[in-house]
N, C-alpha and C positions, 0 to 999 in steps of 0.2 A: 386297685380300681381308679380310673381316671376321675378327676374332679371336674364337676360341670363348670362350663365357662362363665356361668352366672357367679360362681364362687371364686373365680380368679381376681386377684387383687389389681386395682388400678395402678397407674404409674406412680401416684403420690404414695400409695400403701406399699408398693413394691419397694420404692425408694426408702421409706421408713424401716422396712424389714431388713433391708441390705445395709442400712446405715450409709447411703450415699445420696447424691443429689438425683433429682429426676433426670437431668441431662444424662447422668452416667447410666441410669436404667435404659435410656434411649440408645446409647452407645452399646450397651451390652446386648441389646435386642438386634442392633445392626451388625453386631459381630457374630450373630446366631449363638450367643451364649445363654440367651433367654428367649423363649418362645413368645412371640407377640401376637395377639389376635384382637379383633374388634368386636365388641359386645354391642348389639343393638339396644337402643333405649326407645321406650314407647314416647312418641311426641318429641324426640330429640335426636341429635346426630350421634353416631356410634362413638364409643369410648374405648380407648386402648386398654387392654387388660394383659396380664403376664402370667406365664405358666408358674403355678405355686411350687411345683416340683423342681423346676430349674432354680428358682429362688432359694429353695431349701438346700438344693445341692451346693449353690455358691456360698450360702451362709455356712454350711457345714465345712466347707473347703477352708474358708477364711478362719473360722474359728479353731479348726483343727490344727491350723499352722500356729496358733497362739496370738496372732495379731490381726486386727481388721485390715483389709487390703482394699485399696481403691485402684482399680485399673486405669484410672485416668491420669495418673502421674506418668507422663511420657517425657523422656529425655532426649535431647538433640544429640547427635554424634559428637558435639564438642564437649560433652560432659562425661564423666566417668560412670557408667552404668553398672549398678549392682542390683540385678533383677532376679526374677523367679528362678531362672536357670543359669544366672551368671553369678559368680563368686569372684573375689579378687584374684583368684588363682587361674581362672578360665576365662577372663574378659579379653575379648579380642583386642589387639593393639589399636586397630583402627575399625571403625563402624563405617560401612559405606554411606555415603550421604543420602539423605531421604529415608534412612531406616530409623524407625521409632523403636525404642526400648521400653517396654512397661515394667515398671517396679512398684514394689509395695511402698506406702506411705513411710512405714518404719525403716525401711532400707534407705529410701530417699533422704529421709530426714537425718539419719546417721551419716551418711556420705555428705549431705550438705553442712552438717555440724562440723565434720572433719575439714572440709574445704574452708569454712569460714574461720575456724580455729587456726589454721595454717596461714591464712591471709592476715589475721590479726597478729600473729607472731611476727610475720614479715613486716607488717606495718609498724611495729613497735621497736623493731631493731634499729639501731643507729647506723651501723655499717652493713650495707647491702652488697650481695654479690651481683655481678652483671645480670645474671638470670633474673634474680629477684627484682632488680630495678626495672628490667623489662616487663615483668609480670605487673608492676605497678603502672605500666603504660609509657614508659620512656623507651625510645628506640635506641638501639646499639650505636648508631651513627650520632644521635644527639648527645648521648653520654660521652662519647670520645670527643665531639667538638668541645663540650664543656671541659673536659680534662686538658685537651690541647690548648684551650684559651686560659687555662689556670683557674677558671671559675669554680671548678670542683677538683678536690685533690683525690688521688687514688692511693689506696693503702694496700700493702701486701706485694707480693712478688708476681708469679706466673698468673695466679688466680686472684686478681686484685678486686678490691671492694671500694665502694664510694659511700660517702655520708648521705644519708637520707636528708638530714637537714640541709645539707649544701645544695642538694638537687631541688629541694622545695625552695630555697632562697633564690636559685638561678631562674626559676620560672615565675616566681612572684613578681607582680608588677611594681617597678620602682616609682615611688611618689616623690615629686619635686618639692 
């Protein structure tokens, strides 16, 4: 039996039930995941209310998966998305520009943690591959110029490495 609109929760109440922000409730309504209506108030302007059955469905879906999920975590195509229907084995190599990928907070946090750990490992290494040095913001041309000038030594053969400390010294301003 449908619940009377007078019993439908307000935006604030819906946000509390879903454990998300009020802005997220608005986005869910805009995406047609939650039905939104306006309830008239005596002597006041109408107030937005949300279908409790839709809210309950979303709560059940989230808790059924074992993790609270926030549909507002959106990755740009430059990041590696691991989302609702994407796993490391089926993530497309390239996501078309302008495509938003929605992921759970848990998946986002896990992937962000991996990226930070990898960056910290790279940051702490003394010898860097050319690729690692480029990921730290140095261009291939700049590194080659430093090697050619003798400012930075290269180590190894075909796949040579450079010293992170020498790179940092090369860009550090010299005080007279």
